[in-house]
BALOBA-1460 file (C-alpha; in Angstrom, 3 decimals):
// residues 190
<rec num="1" residu="x" x="62.790" y="118.599" z="112.783"/>
<rec num="2" residu="x" x="65.370" y="121.281" z="112.084"/>
<rec num="3" residu="x" x="67.651" y="119.890" z="114.693"/>
<rec num="4" residu="x" x="67.349" y="116.428" z="113.210"/>
<rec num="5" residu="x" x="68.263" y="117.640" z="109.853"/>
<rec num="6" residu="x" x="71.355" y="119.364" z="111.204"/>
<rec num="7" residu="x" x="72.617" y="116.715" z="112.965"/>
<rec num="8" residu="x" x="72.168" y="114.401" z="109.906"/>
<rec num="9" residu="x" x="73.980" y="116.977" z="107.754"/>
<rec num="10" residu="x" x="76.803" y="117.511" z="110.438"/>
<rec num="11" residu="x" x="77.368" y="113.745" z="110.588"/>
<rec num="12" residu="x" x="77.339" y="113.413" z="106.879"/>
<rec num="13" residu="x" x="79.927" y="116.184" z="106.782"/>
<rec num="14" residu="x" x="82.278" y="114.432" z="109.464"/>
<rec num="15" residu="x" x="81.992" y="111.114" z="107.603"/>
<rec num="16" residu="x" x="83.041" y="112.814" z="104.439"/>
<rec num="17" residu="x" x="85.982" y="114.451" z="106.201"/>
<rec num="18" residu="x" x="86.877" y="111.081" z="107.616"/>
<rec num="19" residu="x" x="87.104" y="109.293" z="104.477"/>
<rec num="20" residu="x" x="88.366" y="111.793" z="102.179"/>
<rec num="21" residu="x" x="92.053" y="111.677" z="101.199"/>
<rec num="22" residu="x" x="94.255" y="114.681" z="101.590"/>
<rec num="23" residu="x" x="95.377" y="116.304" z="98.247"/>
<rec num="24" residu="x" x="98.908" y="115.538" z="99.442"/>
<rec num="25" residu="x" x="98.070" y="111.718" z="99.032"/>
<rec num="26" residu="x" x="97.940" y="112.471" z="95.348"/>
<rec num="27" residu="x" x="101.051" y="113.959" z="94.846"/>
<rec num="28" residu="x" x="103.487" y="111.233" z="93.846"/>
<rec num="29" residu="x" x="107.049" y="111.231" z="92.598"/>
<rec num="30" residu="x" x="108.084" y="108.803" z="89.702"/>
<rec num="31" residu="x" x="111.587" y="107.914" z="87.921"/>
<rec num="32" residu="x" x="111.931" y="108.511" z="84.400"/>
<rec num="33" residu="x" x="115.191" y="107.651" z="82.347"/>
<rec num="34" residu="x" x="115.643" y="108.906" z="78.994"/>
<rec num="35" residu="x" x="117.539" y="106.054" z="77.091"/>
<rec num="36" residu="x" x="120.484" y="106.067" z="75.033"/>
<rec num="37" residu="x" x="118.338" y="106.361" z="71.785"/>
<rec num="38" residu="x" x="116.598" y="109.609" z="73.240"/>
<rec num="39" residu="x" x="120.295" y="111.064" z="74.010"/>
<rec num="40" residu="x" x="121.842" y="110.174" z="70.706"/>
<rec num="41" residu="x" x="118.815" y="111.134" z="68.543"/>
<rec num="42" residu="x" x="118.886" y="114.811" z="70.229"/>
<rec num="43" residu="x" x="115.295" y="114.641" z="71.221"/>
<rec num="44" residu="x" x="115.583" y="114.877" z="75.060"/>
<rec num="45" residu="x" x="114.076" y="118.448" z="74.832"/>
<rec num="46" residu="x" x="110.972" y="117.193" z="72.846"/>
<rec num="47" residu="x" x="110.397" y="114.522" z="75.279"/>
<rec num="48" residu="x" x="111.012" y="116.398" z="78.589"/>
<rec num="49" residu="x" x="108.727" y="119.099" z="77.086"/>
<rec num="50" residu="x" x="105.857" y="116.721" z="77.067"/>
<rec num="51" residu="x" x="106.029" y="115.851" z="80.878"/>
<rec num="52" residu="x" x="106.273" y="119.596" z="81.563"/>
<rec num="53" residu="x" x="103.361" y="120.402" z="79.506"/>
<rec num="54" residu="x" x="100.949" y="118.440" z="81.848"/>
<rec num="55" residu="x" x="102.396" y="120.031" z="84.932"/>
<rec num="56" residu="x" x="104.746" y="117.342" z="85.950"/>
<rec num="57" residu="x" x="107.755" y="119.144" z="87.991"/>
<rec num="58" residu="x" x="111.127" y="118.019" z="87.511"/>
<rec num="59" residu="x" x="112.774" y="117.572" z="91.043"/>
<rec num="60" residu="x" x="115.940" y="115.763" z="90.082"/>
<rec num="61" residu="x" x="117.820" y="115.370" z="86.938"/>
<rec num="62" residu="x" x="121.411" y="114.116" z="85.644"/>
<rec num="63" residu="x" x="123.225" y="112.746" z="83.095"/>
<rec num="64" residu="x" x="125.023" y="109.437" z="84.072"/>
<rec num="65" residu="x" x="126.721" y="106.382" z="82.434"/>
<rec num="66" residu="x" x="125.481" y="103.436" z="84.632"/>
<rec num="67" residu="x" x="127.425" y="100.304" z="84.812"/>
<rec num="68" residu="x" x="125.963" y="96.900" z="84.346"/>
<rec num="69" residu="x" x="125.518" y="96.227" z="88.283"/>
<rec num="70" residu="x" x="123.174" y="99.330" z="88.539"/>
<rec num="71" residu="x" x="121.219" y="98.105" z="85.422"/>
<rec num="72" residu="x" x="120.884" y="94.468" z="86.974"/>
<rec num="73" residu="x" x="119.596" y="96.060" z="90.363"/>
<rec num="74" residu="x" x="117.224" y="98.497" z="88.251"/>
<rec num="75" residu="x" x="115.936" y="95.894" z="85.540"/>
<rec num="76" residu="x" x="115.965" y="92.525" z="87.733"/>
<rec num="77" residu="x" x="116.000" y="93.257" z="91.337"/>
<rec num="78" residu="x" x="113.365" y="95.753" z="91.004"/>
<rec num="79" residu="x" x="111.653" y="95.246" z="87.530"/>
<rec num="80" residu="x" x="111.954" y="91.564" z="87.430"/>
<rec num="81" residu="x" x="112.699" y="91.546" z="83.644"/>
<rec num="82" residu="x" x="114.303" y="88.001" z="83.533"/>
<rec num="83" residu="x" x="111.063" y="86.593" z="85.243"/>
<rec num="84" residu="x" x="108.960" y="88.461" z="82.540"/>
<rec num="85" residu="x" x="110.695" y="88.298" z="79.360"/>
<rec num="86" residu="x" x="113.713" y="86.032" z="80.080"/>
<rec num="87" residu="x" x="117.560" y="86.200" z="80.516"/>
<rec num="88" residu="x" x="118.144" y="86.843" z="76.559"/>
<rec num="89" residu="x" x="115.730" y="89.899" z="76.529"/>
<rec num="90" residu="x" x="117.479" y="91.320" z="79.747"/>
<rec num="91" residu="x" x="121.027" y="90.775" z="78.239"/>
<rec num="92" residu="x" x="120.035" y="92.663" z="74.893"/>
<rec num="93" residu="x" x="118.407" y="95.241" z="77.043"/>
<rec num="94" residu="x" x="121.596" y="95.997" z="79.351"/>
<rec num="95" residu="x" x="123.849" y="95.877" z="76.094"/>
<rec num="96" residu="x" x="121.689" y="98.531" z="74.640"/>
<rec num="97" residu="x" x="121.377" y="100.539" z="77.952"/>
<rec num="98" residu="x" x="125.171" y="100.670" z="78.145"/>
<rec num="99" residu="x" x="125.803" y="102.099" z="74.572"/>
<rec num="100" residu="x" x="125.730" y="105.590" z="75.892"/>
<rec num="101" residu="x" x="124.746" y="108.128" z="78.584"/>
<rec num="102" residu="x" x="121.283" y="108.582" z="79.913"/>
<rec num="103" residu="x" x="119.323" y="111.114" z="81.581"/>
<rec num="104" residu="x" x="117.695" y="110.014" z="84.843"/>
<rec num="105" residu="x" x="115.077" y="112.583" z="86.386"/>
<rec num="106" residu="x" x="112.412" y="112.253" z="88.879"/>
<rec num="107" residu="x" x="109.148" y="113.961" z="88.296"/>
<rec num="108" residu="x" x="106.429" y="115.086" z="90.560"/>
<rec num="109" residu="x" x="102.620" y="115.767" z="90.306"/>
<rec num="110" residu="x" x="99.270" y="114.915" z="90.930"/>
<rec num="111" residu="x" x="99.027" y="110.983" z="90.178"/>
<rec num="112" residu="x" x="102.571" y="111.328" z="88.540"/>
<rec num="113" residu="x" x="103.290" y="107.557" z="88.152"/>
<rec num="114" residu="x" x="100.191" y="106.502" z="86.047"/>
<rec num="115" residu="x" x="100.136" y="109.761" z="84.269"/>
<rec num="116" residu="x" x="103.843" y="109.371" z="83.063"/>
<rec num="117" residu="x" x="102.880" y="105.674" z="81.794"/>
<rec num="118" residu="x" x="100.075" y="107.179" z="79.876"/>
<rec num="119" residu="x" x="102.246" y="109.826" z="78.235"/>
<rec num="120" residu="x" x="104.968" y="107.301" z="77.444"/>
<rec num="121" residu="x" x="102.826" y="104.460" z="76.100"/>
<rec num="122" residu="x" x="103.408" y="100.571" z="76.313"/>
<rec num="123" residu="x" x="106.843" y="99.095" z="76.680"/>
<rec num="124" residu="x" x="106.634" y="97.746" z="72.816"/>
<rec num="125" residu="x" x="106.696" y="100.779" z="70.484"/>
<rec num="126" residu="x" x="104.944" y="98.916" z="67.928"/>
<rec num="127" residu="x" x="101.961" y="98.629" z="70.271"/>
<rec num="128" residu="x" x="101.998" y="102.306" z="71.348"/>
<rec num="129" residu="x" x="99.506" y="104.715" z="70.040"/>
<rec num="130" residu="x" x="100.339" y="107.731" z="68.102"/>
<rec num="131" residu="x" x="100.306" y="110.745" z="70.730"/>
<rec num="132" residu="x" x="102.308" y="108.698" z="73.022"/>
<rec num="133" residu="x" x="106.088" y="109.405" z="73.397"/>
<rec num="134" residu="x" x="106.754" y="105.792" z="71.849"/>
<rec num="135" residu="x" x="104.279" y="106.034" z="69.438"/>
<rec num="136" residu="x" x="105.332" y="109.085" z="67.879"/>
<rec num="137" residu="x" x="109.221" y="108.477" z="67.971"/>
<rec num="138" residu="x" x="109.785" y="104.776" z="67.766"/>
<rec num="139" residu="x" x="108.142" y="101.905" z="66.205"/>
<rec num="140" residu="x" x="110.242" y="98.522" z="66.623"/>
<rec num="141" residu="x" x="108.611" y="95.409" z="67.993"/>
<rec num="142" residu="x" x="110.050" y="92.716" z="70.676"/>
<rec num="143" residu="x" x="110.108" y="90.233" z="67.756"/>
<rec num="144" residu="x" x="112.376" y="92.274" z="65.383"/>
<rec num="145" residu="x" x="114.620" y="93.294" z="68.377"/>
<rec num="146" residu="x" x="114.956" y="89.536" z="69.516"/>
<rec num="147" residu="x" x="115.578" y="88.621" z="65.841"/>
<rec num="148" residu="x" x="118.250" y="91.159" z="65.422"/>
<rec num="149" residu="x" x="119.605" y="90.564" z="68.919"/>
<rec num="150" residu="x" x="119.333" y="94.019" z="70.085"/>
<rec num="151" residu="x" x="117.399" y="95.602" z="73.050"/>
<rec num="152" residu="x" x="114.269" y="97.661" z="72.054"/>
<rec num="153" residu="x" x="115.011" y="101.409" z="71.620"/>
<rec num="154" residu="x" x="112.036" y="102.535" z="73.364"/>
<rec num="155" residu="x" x="113.397" y="105.857" z="74.406"/>
<rec num="156" residu="x" x="112.076" y="106.142" z="78.038"/>
<rec num="157" residu="x" x="112.064" y="104.015" z="81.184"/>
<rec num="158" residu="x" x="108.997" y="104.915" z="83.435"/>
<rec num="159" residu="x" x="108.394" y="103.322" z="86.675"/>
<rec num="160" residu="x" x="105.566" y="100.475" z="86.571"/>
<rec num="161" residu="x" x="103.987" y="101.182" z="89.944"/>
<rec num="162" residu="x" x="104.521" y="103.426" z="92.917"/>
<rec num="163" residu="x" x="106.443" y="100.735" z="94.728"/>
<rec num="164" residu="x" x="108.714" y="100.467" z="91.780"/>
<rec num="165" residu="x" x="109.135" y="104.298" z="91.645"/>
<rec num="166" residu="x" x="110.102" y="104.552" z="95.311"/>
<rec num="167" residu="x" x="112.728" y="101.582" z="94.978"/>
<rec num="168" residu="x" x="114.219" y="103.204" z="91.590"/>
<rec num="169" residu="x" x="114.355" y="106.678" z="92.875"/>
<rec num="170" residu="x" x="116.483" y="105.524" z="95.739"/>
<rec num="171" residu="x" x="118.656" y="103.749" z="93.391"/>
<rec num="172" residu="x" x="119.271" y="106.278" z="91.085"/>
<rec num="173" residu="x" x="119.165" y="109.362" z="93.234"/>
<rec num="174" residu="x" x="120.504" y="110.540" z="96.624"/>
<rec num="175" residu="x" x="118.209" y="112.560" z="98.790"/>
<rec num="176" residu="x" x="120.128" y="115.604" z="98.479"/>
<rec num="177" residu="x" x="119.964" y="115.506" z="94.612"/>
<rec num="178" residu="x" x="116.230" y="115.841" z="94.842"/>
<rec num="179" residu="x" x="114.582" y="119.373" z="95.329"/>
<rec num="180" residu="x" x="111.207" y="120.628" z="96.895"/>
<rec num="181" residu="x" x="110.242" y="123.911" z="95.260"/>
<rec num="182" residu="x" x="107.259" y="125.813" z="94.030"/>
<rec num="183" residu="x" x="106.605" y="126.436" z="90.327"/>
<rec num="184" residu="x" x="103.745" y="128.708" z="88.587"/>
<rec num="185" residu="x" x="102.110" y="125.557" z="86.900"/>
<rec num="186" residu="x" x="101.207" y="124.344" z="90.372"/>
<rec num="187" residu="x" x="98.315" y="126.761" z="90.506"/>
<rec num="188" residu="x" x="96.559" y="125.121" z="87.588"/>
<rec num="189" residu="x" x="97.894" y="121.519" z="87.886"/>
<rec num="190" residu="x" x="97.573" y="121.046" z="91.515"/>
């Protein structure tokens, strides 16, 4: 009887081990771009702090002034913005993005991509809840921006999926611009 119970326990533990994902499978990287309105309003630190406070680690960061070709690759080739929102919205957005420099950064952490989307809030600031970056720092609707003929100043771009994140990181960063290092937060956030 004891032997049968031990065999059953051993087999169940063996199955658990085979079906369990490694904790490394949960560590993700995602792209965040602090848009011209964030830079020009001087709120970069407040926004970056929100990501760091939850334990996300910055593994790459730079200020850049991308050209239209990079934005086309980013927003249409990867993000399919024309397909989702139309040519006019795409044009307004690219014009808005080219009004000043942006901060591109790669964040790493446990399930980083969905966590960043949760912190940032929905794309349309009007729909964003208070407590999210867009809910706390912006409020414009798609309708208003379309009527005004401008892109929506929604502060932050955050990758929409893991697949997008990988493509976007490869578009914005070279491998030698991304760093692996340990930080003290990892003890409590990983």
